[in-house]
C-alpha positions in Angstrom: -2.0 -24.9 -15.0 -1.3 -25.5 -11.3 -4.5 -27.1 -9.9 -5.0 -27.8 -6.3 -8.5 -30.0 -5.7 -11.0 -28.0 -3.6 -10.3 -28.0 0.2 -7.5 -30.6 -0.6 -5.4 -29.6 2.6 -7.7 -27.1 3.9 -8.3 -26.8 7.3 -12.0 -26.0 7.9 -13.0 -24.7 11.0 -16.3 -23.4 12.3 -16.1 -20.3 13.9 -16.7 -21.2 17.4 -13.2 -23.1 16.9 -11.3 -20.2 15.6 -11.6 -18.1 18.6 -11.0 -18.5 22.4 -13.4 -15.1 22.2 -16.6 -16.8 21.3 -18.4 -13.5 20.9 -15.5 -11.4 20.2 -16.8 -10.9 16.2 -20.0 -9.3 17.2 -20.4 -5.8 16.3 -21.9 -2.9 18.2 -22.5 0.5 17.5 -20.2 3.0 19.1 -21.3 3.9 22.6 -22.4 7.3 21.9 -24.4 6.4 18.7 -27.8 7.5 19.0 -27.2 10.0 22.0 -28.3 13.0 21.1 -25.9 16.2 20.5 -26.7 19.0 22.9 -25.9 22.6 23.6 -23.3 21.4 26.2 -21.8 18.6 23.8 -21.4 21.2 21.0 -17.8 22.4 21.9 -16.3 18.7 22.5 -17.9 17.6 19.1 -17.3 21.1 17.1 -14.6 23.0 18.6 -12.3 21.6 16.6 -13.4 23.9 13.4 -12.6 26.8 15.4 -9.4 25.8 17.1 -7.9 22.9 15.0 -7.6 25.2 11.9 -4.3 27.4 11.7 -4.7 30.2 8.7 -2.7 29.7 5.7 -1.1 33.0 6.4 0.7 31.7 9.5 2.4 28.9 7.4 3.6 31.5 4.9 4.8 33.6 7.6 7.0 31.5 9.7 8.3 29.6 6.6 6.6 26.2 7.5 6.9 23.3 5.1 3.4 21.8 5.0 3.3 17.9 4.3 6.9 18.7 4.3 6.5 20.4 0.8 8.6 23.1 -0.6 6.8 25.9 -2.5 7.6 23.4 -5.9 6.0 20.8 -4.4 9.5 18.6 -4.2 9.9 17.3 -0.5 11.5 18.7 2.0 14.8 17.1 2.3 15.0 15.2 5.8 17.5 12.2 5.6 20.1 10.3 3.4 19.7 7.2 2.0 21.5 4.3 0.3 18.5 2.2 -0.7 16.9 3.6 -3.9 16.2 6.6 -6.1 13.2 8.3 -6.8 13.9 10.4 -9.7 11.2 12.3 -11.4 12.6 16.1 -12.2 16.1 17.9 -12.2 16.7 20.7 -9.8 17.9 23.4 -11.9 19.1 27.2 -10.5 15.0 28.0 -12.4 13.7 25.5 -10.3 12.0 21.8 -11.0 13.4 21.0 -14.6 11.0 17.8 -15.7 13.0 14.8 -16.4 11.9 10.9 -17.1 11.4 9.2 -14.3 13.3 6.2 -13.1 13.3 4.3 -10.1 16.7 2.6 -8.6 17.3 0.3 -6.2 20.6 -0.2 -4.4 22.2 1.0 -7.7 20.2 -1.2 -10.1 17.1 0.1 -12.2 14.2 -1.5 -11.8 13.5 -2.0 -15.1 16.4 -4.1 -15.5 15.6 -6.1 -12.5 12.2 -6.8 -14.1 13.6 -7.4 -17.8 16.3 -9.9 -16.1 13.9 -12.3 -14.1 11.5 -12.4 -17.2 14.2 -12.7 -19.8 15.7 -15.9 -17.4 12.1 -17.4 -16.6 12.0 -17.4 -12.7 10.3 -15.1 -10.1 11.9 -12.1 -9.3 10.7 -10.4 -6.1 12.7 -12.4 -3.7 16.0 -11.3 -5.4 14.6 -7.9 -4.8 14.2 -8.4 -1.6 17.5 -10.0 -0.8 19.1 -6.6 -2.8 17.0 -4.4 -0.7 18.1 -5.8 2.5 21.7 -6.8 1.8 22.9 -3.8 -0.7 24.0 -6.8 -3.2 22.7 -9.2 -5.7 22.7 -12.4 -4.3 24.4 -16.0 -5.6 22.4 -18.6 -6.7 23.5 -20.6 -3.0 22.2 -17.1 -1.4 19.3 -16.6 -3.3 18.0 -20.3 -2.9 19.0 -20.0 1.0 17.0 -16.9 1.6 14.0 -19.1 -0.2 14.4 -21.5 2.7 14.9 -19.1 5.4 11.3 -17.6 4.2 9.8 -21.0 3.7 10.8 -22.4 7.2 9.2 -19.3 8.2 5.3 -19.6 6.5 4.1 -21.4 9.8 1.7 -19.4 12.0 2.8 -20.1 15.7 1.1 -23.3 17.6 -2.1 -21.4 18.8 -1.8 -18.5 16.6 -5.2 -19.5 14.4 -7.3 -20.3 17.5 -7.3 -16.8 18.5 -6.6 -14.9 14.9 -9.6 -15.1 12.6 -12.5 -14.0 14.9 -10.0 -11.5 17.1 -8.7 -9.4 14.1 -11.8 -10.0 12.3 -12.8 -6.4 10.0 -13.9 -5.7 7.1 -10.8 -3.9 6.3 -8.0 -6.7 5.7 -5.6 -4.0 5.9 -6.9 -3.0 9.6 -6.8 -7.1 10.6 -3.4 -7.2 8.7 -2.2 -4.7 11.0 -3.5 -6.5 14.3 -2.5 -9.9 12.9 1.4 -8.1 13.2 0.9 -7.3 16.6 -0.5 -10.1 17.9 2.8 -12.2 16.7 4.5 -10.0 18.9 2.8 -12.2 21.7 4.4 -15.5 19.9 8.4 -14.0 20.0 9.9 -14.9 23.0 12.3 -11.5 22.5 9.8 -9.4 20.4 11.8 -6.2 21.4 15.4 -7.5 20.2 16.7 -5.1 17.3 19.9 -6.8 16.7 20.0 -7.4 12.7 19.6 -10.9 13.3 16.3 -10.5 15.0 14.9 -7.7 12.4 16.3 -9.9 9.1 14.1 -13.2 10.8 11.2 -10.6 11.9 11.6 -9.3 8.0 11.5 -13.0 6.6 8.6 -14.3 9.0 6.3 -11.7 7.8 7.3 -12.1 4.3 6.5 -15.5 4.9 3.4 -15.3 6.4 1.9 -11.9 5.5 -0.1 -13.8 2.1 -1.8 -16.3 4.4 -2.7 -14.2 6.4 -4.9 -11.7 4.6 -5.9 -14.5 2.6 -7.3 -16.1 6.2 -8.7 -12.5 6.7 -10.6 -12.7 3.5 -11.8 -15.8 3.9 -13.0 -15.2 7.2 -15.1 -11.7 6.3 -16.6 -14.3 3.3 -17.5 -16.9 5.8 -19.3 -14.5 8.4 -20.7 -12.8 5.7 -22.3 -15.9 4.5 -22.4 -18.3 7.3 -20.2 -20.9 6.3 -17.4 -22.3 7.8 -13.7 -20.8 7.3 -11.1 -23.0 5.2 -7.5 -22.1 6.0 -4.9 -21.8 3.2 -2.6 -24.9 3.0 1.2 -24.0 3.5 2.9 -24.7 -0.2 6.9 -24.8 0.4 9.2 -23.5 -2.5 6.5 -21.3 -3.7 7.6 -17.6 -4.4 5.6 -14.8 -3.1 3.5 -14.3 -6.7 2.4 -18.0 -6.5 2.1 -18.2 -2.4 -0.5 -14.4 -3.1 -2.3 -16.8 -5.8 -2.3 -20.2 -4.6 -3.9 -18.9 -0.8 -6.6 -16.9 -3.2 -7.1 -19.7 -6.0 -6.7 -23.1 -4.9 -9.7 -24.2 -6.0 -9.1 -22.8 -9.7 -5.1 -22.7 -10.1 -3.5 -20.4 -11.9 -0.5 -20.4 -14.5 2.7 -19.6 -14.7 1.7 -16.4 -17.0 -0.2 -15.2 -14.7 2.2 -15.4 -11.3 5.0 -13.9 -13.4 2.9 -11.1 -14.2 2.1 -11.0 -10.3 5.7 -10.9 -9.5 6.7 -7.8 -11.7 3.9 -5.9 -9.5 5.4 -6.9 -6.0 8.9 -5.8 -7.5 7.6 -2.4 -9.2 5.9 -2.1 -5.4 9.2 -3.1 -3.3 10.4 0.1 -2.3 10.2 3.6 -3.4 11.9 5.8 -1.4 12.4 7.0 2.6 9.8 9.9 1.8 6.5 8.1 0.9 4.4 8.0 3.8 4.3 5.1 4.9 8.2 4.3 4.9 8.9 7.2 6.5 6.4 6.4 9.2 8.3 3.2 9.3 11.6 4.8 9.8 10.2 7.6 12.6 9.1 4.7 14.4 12.6 2.9 14.2 14.4 5.9 14.8 12.8 5.4 18.9 13.8 2.3 18.8 10.5 0.6 18.9 10.1 -3.4 18.0 9.7 -4.0 14.6 6.2 -5.3 14.7 4.9 -2.0 15.6 6.9 0.2 13.1 5.7 -2.6 10.5 1.9 -2.3 12.0 2.5 1.9 11.7 3.4 1.4 8.3 -0.2 -0.7 7.1 -2.1 2.3 8.9 -0.2 4.7 6.5 -0.5 3.1 3.8 -4.4 1.9 4.9 -4.8 5.7 4.0 -6.6 7.2 1.2 -4.0 9.7 0.4 -1.3 7.0 0.2 -2.0 3.2 -1.1 -5.6 2.9 0.7 -6.9 4.7 -3.1 -5.3 2.3 -5.2 -8.2 0.7 -6.1 -10.0 4.1 -6.8 -8.2 4.7 -10.2 -9.8 0.7 -11.3 -13.5 2.0 -10.0 -12.8 5.6 -11.9 -12.3 3.0 -14.8 -15.3 0.9 -14.7 -17.6 4.0 -14.1 -16.0 5.4 -18.0 -16.4 2.4 -19.2 -20.1 2.6 -17.8 -21.2 5.7 -19.3 -19.2 6.0 -22.2 -21.0 4.5 -25.2 -18.4 4.2 -27.3 -15.0 3.6 -26.1 -13.0 4.9 -29.0 -15.0 8.1 -29.7 -12.5 10.3 -27.9 -15.1 13.3 -27.1 -17.4 11.2 -25.6 -14.2 9.9 -23.6 -12.7 13.3 -22.8 -16.2 15.0 -21.9 -16.6 12.3 -19.3 -13.2 13.1 -17.9 -14.3 16.5 -17.8 -17.2 15.8 -15.8 -15.1 14.0 -13.3 -12.8 16.7 -13.2 -15.9 19.1 -12.2 -17.4 16.8 -9.2 -20.1 16.3 -11.6 -20.5 12.5 -11.1 -18.1 9.6 -9.7 -17.3 10.0 -6.6 -17.4 14.1 -6.9 -13.8 13.9 -5.6 -13.0 16.2 -8.7 -9.9 13.5 -9.7 -8.5 11.9 -12.3 -7.1 8.8 -10.1 -3.9 7.2 -12.2 -2.5 10.5 -13.5 0.0 12.7 -11.8 2.6 12.0 -9.2 4.4 13.7 -5.8 7.6 12.9 -7.8 7.5 11.4 -11.3 7.0 14.5 -13.5 7.0 13.0 -17.3 6.9 9.3 -16.3 6.6 6.7 -14.0 8.7 4.1 -14.5 6.7 1.4 -13.1 3.5 2.3 -15.4 5.7 2.0 -18.3 7.0 -0.8 -17.1 3.6 -3.0 -16.5 1.7 -1.2 -19.5 3.3 -4.2 -21.8 2.9 -7.2 -19.5 -1.0 -5.9 -18.9 -1.6 -6.0 -22.7 0.1 -9.6 -23.3 -2.3 -10.6 -20.0 -5.5 -8.5 -21.6 -5.0 -10.2 -25.0 -4.9 -13.6 -22.9 -8.0 -12.8 -20.8 -10.1 -11.1 -23.9 -9.6 -7.2 -22.1 -8.0 -5.8 -25.2 -10.8 -3.3 -25.7 -10.7 -2.2 -21.9 -6.4 -1.9 -22.0 -7.0 0.5 -25.0 -9.8 2.4 -23.0 -7.3 3.0 -20.2 -5.0 3.8 -22.9 -7.4 6.6 -23.8 -7.4 7.9 -20.3 -3.5 8.0 -20.2 -3.6 10.0 -23.3 -7.0 12.4 -22.8 -6.5 13.0 -19.3 -3.5 15.8 -19.2 -5.6 17.6 -22.4 -8.8 17.5 -20.3 -7.1 18.7 -16.8 -5.2 21.6 -18.6 -8.7 22.7 -20.2 -11.0 22.2 -17.0 -8.0 23.1 -14.0 -5.6 25.3 -16.4 -2.6 22.9 -15.3 0.0 23.1 -18.0 2.9 20.9 -16.1 3.7 17.5 -17.4 1.3 15.2 -15.7 2.4 11.6 -16.1 0.8 8.1 -15.9 1.3 6.5 -12.6 1.5 2.8 -11.6 -2.1 3.3 -10.0 -3.6 3.7 -13.7 -2.9 -0.3 -14.3 -3.2 -1.7 -10.5 -6.6 -2.8 -10.2 -6.8 -3.3 -14.1 -4.5 -6.3 -13.6 -5.0 -7.6 -10.1 -8.8 -8.0 -11.6 -7.2 -10.1 -14.6 -5.6 -11.9 -12.1 -8.4 -12.9 -10.1 -7.7 -10.8 -7.0 -10.4 -9.5 -4.7 -10.1 -5.4 -4.9 -10.5 -5.5 -0.6 -6.6 -7.2 -0.8 -4.9 -4.7 -3.7 -3.6 -2.7 -1.1 -2.4 -5.4 1.5 -1.0 -6.8 -1.1 1.1 -3.6 -1.9 1.8 -3.9 1.7 3.3 -7.1 1.2 5.5 -6.0 -2.0 6.7 -2.7 0.2 7.6 -5.2 3.4 11.4 -5.1 1.5 11.3 -1.7 1.5 10.5 -0.9 4.6 12.7 -3.7 6.4 15.7 -1.8 4.6 14.8 1.5 5.9 14.0 -0.1 9.2 17.8 -1.3 9.5 19.4 1.8 7.8 17.4 4.1 10.4 18.3 1.9 13.3 22.0 1.3 12.9 23.2 4.2 10.4 20.8 7.6 11.6 21.3 7.0 15.6 19.3 9.9 16.5 15.3 9.8 17.0 13.3 12.0 14.5 12.0 15.0 16.3 11.3 18.0 13.8 9.6 21.0 16.0 6.3 22.5 15.9 6.0 26.6 16.3 3.0 27.9 18.8 0.8 29.7 17.6 -1.9 29.5 20.1 -4.2 32.7 21.5 -2.9 33.5 25.3 -6.5 32.7 27.0 -5.6 34.9 29.8 -6.0 33.8 33.6 -7.7 30.6 35.0 -11.1 30.4 35.8 -12.4 28.2 38.3 -14.7 25.9 37.0 -17.5 27.2 39.7 -17.5 30.8 37.1 -17.3 29.3 33.7 -21.1 29.2 33.9 
């Protein structure tokens, strides 16, 4: 067990000392809050109901792929990549044929990469990040150099901490991470440089800085809520990404090697997932314009924050807790299935009618990430006394697809996705829920950087799809005085 004395090496800052802007953390309502809506403001606030909804039949008429999805749910082909392959089905003359999922990083199965690191009892995320960025597995010397370069960039720029905590204060850490990333632009002497050397340096600096940045943001929020002083996590050289994350969050209580190794597995599994997922595609869209790395990664964070993407990765954990609270006998299949049916019928939980952690846009039979993490989660659950909760998750996995078939008439294969385990694993590791998605971003940065560089140096053209206009003709312009 790695333990650091409470407060050892942690600079302690009062709220006044953490900002050049004394009142920047004061939160006021929107200027329009409390202003009564009138007949003259009705169209401004509610006009979208008539002008922003395009009739569905027009999408069919013009053969528009809504959400860049084909009719069978698969993604529209918009690019080529050598970085990864997300395999979930086979395309045949008869349509999509479900298949066991696989996730390939630069030609290597993610399962093999995880297994190799675990077998050798070493942290593997940095090796995977190097692989994604360069296309090759590193030698020992190259990996040591890579880690040293990340270490050398963990220090935040001089003066940064006097602006960051309160200038970026928010209850949402993803929002803070966005602004913190854009703030680093101001400390870069040549931030708009898109040369390969500078791109690698920016990626390495963010890999080194984001864990501490997110931890400071979380600590700032807690300190603000409790009117406490902010304690800034120290820098530990030689720590892996997984160790760094646990250290900045749990320095006062320590963490075990086994816990860090499990988090390392989670980081590897979240490091990359193809060019079509929303945040990576966002990275590629911005990068195709030639904009700077900080802007591209901040935009990717904004995408990942969305509840239809990574922002809902805590929902599966919340759903599991809700099932646990309302089902008396977790081992009773009928009782569990009945409650899952209520969730699907929007009678309970969040009212969305979704079973979180089940189903995926690409994977049909199995999500390889869920298949991998399941076994590692059980080992930690046994250590933490959480086996019964894990067995409940297994029941939800097994019964959920059957309930979806009964309630919704869905007959296609429904795989468990990694979100089913993310919240459970992170909770066992003592990670606060508001950091679940930021940790996702930290892991995915390696993939974002690889796709950004492939777009910058390999694609060459700005991404510029077409939109067909279906707006009605408004007629002749009416002078303002004649509009009533």
